[in-house]
N, C-alpha and C positions, 0 to 999 in steps of 0.2 A: 158475387162474381164481378171482377173488374171489367171496365169498359174494353170490349174486344175490338181490335182493329185489324184491317187487312195486313198492314205492316206496322209494327210497333217500333218506330225510329227513336222515340224518346227513351224507352227502356234500354235499347241497344246503346244509345249514347251514354246513359248513366253508368253502364257497365264498363265503359272505357273513357269516362269523363276526364280523368286526370291526364291521360295521354293526349286526348284530343285538345283539351284546353291548353296544355303546354305547347303543343305543335302550333296552334293558332297564335298564341302569345309570341312565340318565337318569330313568326312572320311579321306580326305587327311591330315588334321591337325593332326588327331590321328594316321595316317599311319597303320590302322588295315585293310589292303586290303583283307585279307582272313579270313573268319569266324569272322568278327568284330561284334560288338553289334547290328548293323543295320540288320544283317541277322536274328538274333534271334527276334528282334523287328518286322520285316516284317513278319516272319513266324507266330509269335503269333497273329499279327493283322489280317493276312489272315485267320488263323484258327478261330478266333472270327467271322470274316465276314461270313465265310462258315458254321459256327457252327459245326465244326469237331474237333476231338481231336488232330490229328497230321498233320502238314504240314512239309514235308521234301523237302527243296529246292535243286536244282541240276543245272547242266550246261546248259541244254536246254530241249525242249519238247521231242525230240527223246530219249535222255538219260532217261528221266522220264519213258517212255514206256519200254525201255530195262531193266532198273533197276526193274521196277514193275514185269516184267516177270521173271527176275533172282531170285526174292524173293520167287517164287512159287514152286521151286524144281521139275520142270517138266523134262521129259526124252526126248532124241532125237526122233524126228518124232511124238511126241505128237501133236495133232491137235488143232489149235486155230482159231476160226471163226472171220472173219473180213469182212467189206463191200468191194465190188469191186470198188465202186465209192467214192474215198477219196484221200487224199494226201498219198504218198508212205510210210511215216514213220510208220503208223499204222501196215502195213504188213511187212515192211522192217526188223524191229527188230525181228519179228518172225523167218524169214529165217536166219538172222545173228546168232541167238542162236541155230540153228539146229532143230527148230520145223517146223511144216508144216502149212502154211497159208491155210485156207479153205475159199474161197471167195464166198460170197453170194450177191444176187441182192438187190437193195434198192427200196424204195417207190418213185414213180414218183413225188408225191406232196411235200413230206417233204425232199427229197434227202437222207433220213436216212434209215439204215437197220431196218427191221421189226422183231418182235418177231416170226412171222409165218415163215419167211425165215430162221431165226436162227434155229428154232426147226427142220426144215426139213433137216438141214445139220449136225445134231448131230449123231455121231457114237460112238462106244465103245472107240475110241481113242481120242475123244474130251475132252479137259481139261479146256478150257477157252474161253471166249467171249470178244472181244474188240468192243463195240458199240462206234461209232464216232458221236458226236453231231455236225453235219456239218452245217456250215454257220451261226450258232448262236442259234439253237433251239434243244431241246432234242429228243432222241430216246424214244421208248416205255419202259421206264426203269422199271416200275412196272411189266409189263408182262415179260420182260427179266429177272428180278430177280426171278420171279416165276419159269421160265424155268431153271435157274441156280440152284435153290434149288431142283427142281425135278430131275435133272441129276447130281447133285453134281459138279457143275462147278464154276470156278472163273470168276468174272466179273471185267474187267479193263476198266473204262470209259476214253475215249480220249476226254477230255474237252478243247482242245487247242483253239477251236473257239467259245465256249459258256460260258466262265466264267462270272458269274453274273446272268445267267438265272436261273429261278425258275422252279421246277417241281411240279405239283399238283397231288397227289394221289387220288384214288377214294373216300377215306374217308375224303378228304378235307385237309389232311396234306400237307404242303409246305416244300420243301427241295431244297437246291441249287444243280444244276447239278454238277457232279464230286464228290459228297459225298454219292451217293446211292449204287454204286458197292462196292466190297471189297477194291478196290484201284481206285483212280482217278488220272489222269495226266493232266498237262497243260503246255503250252508254254508261255514264256514272250517275244517272238520275237517282235521287235519294232512295227510291224503293228497290233499286237493283240489288243483286247479291253483293256486289261491290259498288256502293253508292256514296256520293259525297253529300254536302249540305247545300247544294245548289245545282247548277247544270255543269256537265262535263262529259267529255268523250275521248276516245283514243282510236288510233289507226295502227295496225301491225303489218309488218312485212319483213321478209328476208332478202328482198331485192334492193341492193344498194342504190341503184339509179331511181327506182320508184320512191324510195325513202327520201332521197334528196328533193325530188319533185313534190312529194307530199308536203314536206316541210316548207318549201317555197310557197305553195298554194295557200297553206295555212297563214302565211305571213305576207299577204299582199303581193305574192309572186316574187319575193326578194330572196336571193341567196346572199348578196352583199347589200348593205344598207343603202337605200335609195336607188338601187339598180334593180328594176322590175323586169324580169325576163319573161314572165308569163302573167296572164291575168289571174289574180288570186282572190282570197277573201281575208277577213280578219277574224280568226277563230282560235282562241287561246283558252287553255285551262289556267285559271288564275291561281296564284301561289297558295292562298289559303285553302282552296279546294284540293290542291295537290298534297299539301301537308296532311289534311284529313285523310285522304286516300292512302297515303303512305302508312299511316297508323292502321287503317282498316285492312289493308292488304295482308298484314301479318295474321289476321283472323279469318281470311277468306275460306281456307279449307275447313276450319272449325264451323264457320257459318253454313257452308254447304252440307257438312255432316249433320248439323242440327236440323236443317230443312229436310234432309233425307229421312231422318228418324221420325220427324213429325208426319211426313208423307206415308211412311210405312205403317204408322199407327192408324192413320185414316184408312188406308187401303185394306188393311186386315179387318177393320171393323165393318167395312162396307162390302166385303167380298161376296156375301150371300144375298145382297139386295138385287133382284132381277132388273129393276128399273134404273140401276146405276151401272155405268162402266167406269171403273177406276183407271187411272193413267197406266199405260203400258211402258215398259222399259226396254229399249233396244239392246241387243247383244253387243253392239259395236260402240255404244256410247254410255258413259255414266250419266246420271240424271241429277242435276243440282236444284231442281224444283224451285225455279223462280216463281212459278205458279203451281198450285195443286188444282188441276182442272178435271172435273168430272164430266161425263156425258150423261145427261138425265133423259131417259127415254119416255115414250108414251105421252109426250106433250106436257109433262109435269114440271118442267124446268122453272117456269115463272112462278108457279104456285109454291114450289119448294123455296125459291129465293125469298118470296114474301114471308113465308113461314119463318125462315131463319131470321130475317130482318125484324119481324115482330118479336122475336126472342133475343134480340140484341146481338145478332151475329151478322156481320156484313158478308155479302157474297157478290161477286162481280161477274159480268159477262164479257169475256175477251174472245171473240169480237162479234157484236150483234149483226153486223152487215159485212159480208165479204167484199173485198176490194173491187171486184168486177161489177158490183152493183152500186158502188159509190158514184154519186153524180159527177165528182171531179174527174173521173176517168172515162166517162161514157164516150167522149169524143176523141180521146188520145190513146186509149189502151186497146190492145188486141187480146181477145179471149181465145185460148187454144183448147178447143173441145168443151165438153160439158163440165160444169163445176158442181156436180151433185154432192160431193163430199164436203166441200167448203160451205155450201148452202145448208147441208144437214148439220154440220158442226155449229154453224151460227145459230141454229135453233135449239141445240142441245147443251152447249157447254156452260158450265158454272164453276167458278173458282172459289174455293174456300180460303179463309185466312191462312197465310203462309209466311212465316218469318222466323228469325233466329230466337226470339224470346217467347215462343209458344210453350207455356208450361203444361205439365201433365193434366192439371185440373182444367185448364182452358180447352185443351184438346178433347178431354173426356166430355166436357159440356157440349162442345160442338157436335161430337159424335152422337151423343144422346139425343140431341134435337133432330138430327138427320134420321136416326133410327125411329124416333117417335113419329116423324112425318110419314114414314113408310110402315108404321104399326109393327115395328120389330122390337 
């Protein structure tokens, strides 16, 4: 049995090596390392794929969230609603900019924040919502957008883990996640479904004025060279990373399909194990399985993880401490209601290896070891 990894980037690279190497060589030959033509090409191709007007690339996914918030002209201590069960970046940027994160609980089945919990947290100080499409499927975006319209709030989708997923509206309309809110953000961290070979991120919007401001903020607040209209940052996707992403974008749907097939095999094998809850799939969102995350019941999570590791199978806990319990937020965040689900999930979740190069033999071995642990 070959060395099993949570994400097998080397094999993925080897399968498209000639295209990747050619793209990188072209950038080096042209020496346009910053804002080269590949950045524009990738931005245009991603905009076409997402069917959105503007894609503004930037340095990483956290920058994308920060720049999105900076474009909204919010005031100190304005409140922004964010789930308590997610990666820190979604709430971290709120605190860094002097706003107040308002953390709400999530749904046990989907891991995602719900429209109901969002609406309960709205006050006169609420200005924005950051729904996070966790682990690869979408939040209740149609209902969230209705709430945003009702209370005149901005919506910034954190789509770092669900790029490529589709959302189905009640009327049957299909739209890519990340393109439904006023602004969408994503990360191109190497392990993402669409990942580069370093850091990278992007911001999406259909609003022309917002797009212009987002571009300015990414580039030191400049629209015209050396004319700084607003305070900005220096956050760019370098040309080599854009060239890599332009190649990999062609394979994104295939990658999502392979992940889904692997997840289906896992879930079918584990369906009769009472101590495991396999991932649920929402009727309104496809699932691109950035992570395959089980819920392990009866306090057996850590024991199962050690057993798998002892048998050469990595397994990760995303996330062991919910955000409302993180020391960094104790003085600046507001907790809306009890966080029982987020706390329970932090004790139960366990993610198995999930990537595009999982072959049938590796999947079968992982499944066999999980079944052995539960004496199945």
